[in-house]
C-alpha positions in Angstrom: -19.5 -40.6 76.2 -21.7 -39.0 79.3 -21.0 -41.5 81.4 -17.5 -40.8 80.6 -17.9 -37.1 81.0 -19.8 -37.5 84.6 -17.1 -40.0 86.3 -14.7 -37.4 85.3 -15.9 -34.8 87.4 -17.2 -37.3 90.1 -13.4 -38.0 90.5 -12.2 -34.0 90.7 -12.4 -31.0 93.1 -14.8 -28.6 92.6 -12.0 -25.8 91.6 -11.0 -28.6 88.9 -14.3 -29.3 87.7 -14.8 -25.1 87.5 -11.5 -25.3 85.8 -12.5 -27.8 83.2 -15.6 -26.1 82.5 -13.8 -22.6 81.7 -11.3 -25.0 79.8 -13.7 -25.9 77.8 -14.9 -22.6 77.0 -11.8 -21.9 75.3 -11.4 -24.9 73.4 -14.7 -26.1 72.8 -14.0 -29.9 74.7 -13.9 -30.9 77.9 -10.2 -31.9 79.1 -10.2 -35.7 80.4 -6.9 -35.5 82.0 -6.7 -31.7 84.3 -3.2 -31.6 86.0 -1.3 -31.1 82.7 -3.7 -28.1 82.1 -3.1 -27.0 86.2 0.6 -27.1 85.1 0.1 -24.9 82.1 -1.6 -22.0 84.2 1.2 -22.2 87.0 3.7 -19.4 86.1 7.5 -19.8 87.8 6.7 -16.8 89.9 3.9 -19.4 92.5 5.7 -22.9 91.4 7.1 -25.0 94.2 10.3 -27.4 94.1 9.5 -30.9 93.2 12.5 -32.4 92.8 16.2 -32.3 93.7 17.7 -31.3 91.0 15.5 -27.7 91.6 12.8 -28.9 89.0 9.7 -26.9 89.9 6.1 -27.4 88.6 5.7 -24.2 86.8 4.6 -24.5 83.0 8.4 -24.3 81.2 8.1 -27.4 80.1 5.1 -27.8 79.4 6.2 -24.0 76.9 8.9 -25.7 75.7 6.1 -28.2 74.5 3.1 -26.3 73.3 6.4 -24.3 71.4 7.7 -27.0 69.3 3.4 -27.5 68.5 2.7 -23.8 67.2 5.4 -23.7 65.0 5.1 -27.1 63.3 1.6 -26.6 62.8 1.8 -22.7 61.8 4.2 -23.9 59.4 2.1 -26.2 58.1 -0.7 -24.3 57.8 0.7 -21.4 56.1 2.6 -23.9 53.5 -0.9 -25.0 52.1 -2.5 -21.9 52.3 0.2 -20.0 50.4 1.6 -23.0 48.0 3.7 -20.8 45.5 5.2 -18.6 48.6 9.0 -19.5 48.7 11.0 -19.9 52.3 11.3 -16.1 53.2 7.6 -15.4 53.0 6.5 -18.2 55.1 9.4 -17.8 57.0 8.7 -14.0 58.0 4.7 -14.7 58.5 5.3 -17.6 60.8 7.7 -14.8 63.0 4.9 -12.3 63.0 2.1 -15.0 64.1 3.9 -16.8 66.8 5.7 -13.4 68.2 5.8 -13.1 72.2 3.7 -9.8 71.9 1.4 -11.8 68.8 1.4 -15.1 71.6 0.2 -12.4 74.3 -2.4 -10.6 72.5 -3.7 -13.7 71.7 -3.6 -15.2 75.5 -6.1 -12.4 76.2 -8.3 -12.7 73.5 -9.5 -16.1 74.1 -9.3 -14.8 78.1 -6.8 -17.3 78.8 -4.7 -14.9 80.8 -8.1 -14.8 82.9 -6.7 -18.6 84.4 -3.2 -17.7 84.5 -2.1 -18.4 88.5 1.1 -15.9 89.0 2.2 -13.9 91.7 1.1 -10.0 90.9 4.3 -8.8 91.9 5.7 -10.7 88.8 3.8 -8.3 86.3 6.6 -5.0 87.9 8.8 -7.0 85.6 9.0 -5.5 82.3 10.0 -8.8 80.9 7.0 -10.6 82.6 4.6 -8.1 81.7 5.0 -8.7 78.3 5.6 -12.6 78.2 3.7 -13.9 80.9 0.0 -15.1 79.0 1.9 -15.6 75.8 4.0 -18.1 77.5 1.5 -20.0 79.6 -0.4 -19.9 75.9 2.4 -22.3 74.6 1.6 -24.3 77.7 -1.4 -24.6 77.1 -1.0 -25.7 73.4 1.5 -28.6 75.7 -1.8 -30.2 77.3 -3.3 -30.1 75.0 -1.0 -31.9 73.0 -0.9 -34.7 76.1 -4.7 -34.5 76.5 -6.4 -34.7 73.1 -2.9 -36.1 70.9 -1.7 -34.0 68.5 -4.7 -33.6 66.1 -6.4 -32.4 69.0 -3.7 -29.8 68.9 -3.5 -29.2 65.8 -7.4 -28.9 65.8 -7.9 -26.0 68.1 -4.6 -24.1 66.7 -6.8 -24.1 63.2 -9.9 -23.7 63.9 -9.5 -21.9 67.3 -6.7 -19.3 66.6 -5.7 -19.0 63.4 -8.9 -19.0 61.6 -10.7 -17.2 64.6 -8.6 -15.2 65.7 -5.9 -14.3 63.6 -6.4 -12.6 60.2 -3.4 -14.1 58.5 -3.6 -12.4 54.5 -3.8 -9.1 56.5 -1.1 -10.2 58.3 1.4 -10.6 56.2 0.9 -7.0 54.7 1.7 -5.7 58.0 4.6 -3.6 58.5 7.2 -4.7 61.1 10.9 -3.5 59.8 10.0 0.2 60.9 13.5 1.1 61.9 14.5 0.6 58.6 11.7 2.2 56.7 12.2 5.2 58.8 16.3 5.2 57.8 15.2 5.3 54.7 12.7 7.9 54.9 15.4 9.7 56.6 18.0 9.5 53.9 15.6 10.5 51.2 14.3 13.4 52.8 18.1 14.3 53.5 17.4 14.3 57.5 19.6 12.9 60.1 18.3 10.2 62.0 20.1 9.0 65.5 18.8 6.1 67.4 20.5 6.0 71.0 20.4 4.0 73.7 20.3 4.1 77.5 20.5 0.6 79.5 18.2 0.5 82.6 18.9 -2.1 85.5 15.5 -4.1 86.3 16.7 -6.7 88.6 18.9 -9.3 86.7 17.8 -8.1 83.5 18.4 -4.7 81.6 16.0 -2.6 80.0 16.4 -0.8 76.6 15.4 2.6 76.4 15.1 4.1 72.8 15.2 7.5 71.7 15.0 8.0 68.0 16.5 11.7 66.9 15.1 13.4 63.7 17.4 16.5 62.9 17.9 16.8 66.5 14.6 16.3 67.6 13.3 13.6 69.4 10.2 12.0 67.9 9.7 8.8 69.9 10.6 6.7 72.7 10.3 3.3 73.7 11.1 0.5 76.5 11.9 -3.2 75.9 13.9 -5.7 77.1 14.8 -6.6 73.5 17.1 -4.1 72.2 15.9 -4.8 68.7 12.1 -4.4 69.8 12.7 -1.6 71.5 14.2 -0.1 68.6 11.2 -1.0 66.2 8.4 0.2 68.6 10.1 3.8 69.2 11.3 4.0 64.8 7.2 3.4 64.6 5.9 5.6 66.9 8.9 8.1 65.4 7.5 7.4 61.9 4.4 8.0 62.8 4.9 10.9 64.4 7.2 12.3 61.5 5.0 11.1 58.8 2.1 14.3 58.4 5.0 16.7 58.9 6.6 16.0 55.7 
């Protein structure tokens, strides 16, 4: 084992050795292949074209692989943890765990965001700001799969993420449909609720700005590249502002 470790560090550059140490701090093991991790941590904003087809050496392909691993492993984990829950419950809980916001927060919790290489200008784009580190986490999981196999990837997800950084029992009771709750609350109290939408150009994308009016008064606003998420965010703010007054 020590011979393998010595051989690994002897054949790597100082930058690669430094990266390997940082990866071990996150995963608990020294990687045997550094290249997949280098690619997993390389955002497309700093990637290079490596094939005539236009393919780049960014982390997007590994993101696809990691996403598949994450969904499968989380599904099995929940299936075994909740043997008497139905498909709807399991699907909803998995969606909360693997949501873009959740993964972005998780990447920051494990300090993976400090290893991602990207053009700082990319964070000016709100859609990238909400997803860049979560996407890198999925790519990182793809790299672990290539390096340590399915069991190694599963061990990291279950032991390092699900059991250490995510309170699954608490998450299942977390409310996510604030829009529905707000509409129900308004109807119950004979109030008029209105969701006003403004589309803001953002390069090739668009940002949705949602303003929630409760009885004609704006109670909450939010912006997101997803209209649905912007509505939920604005509804949550509105509900929190309205509730103490009623």
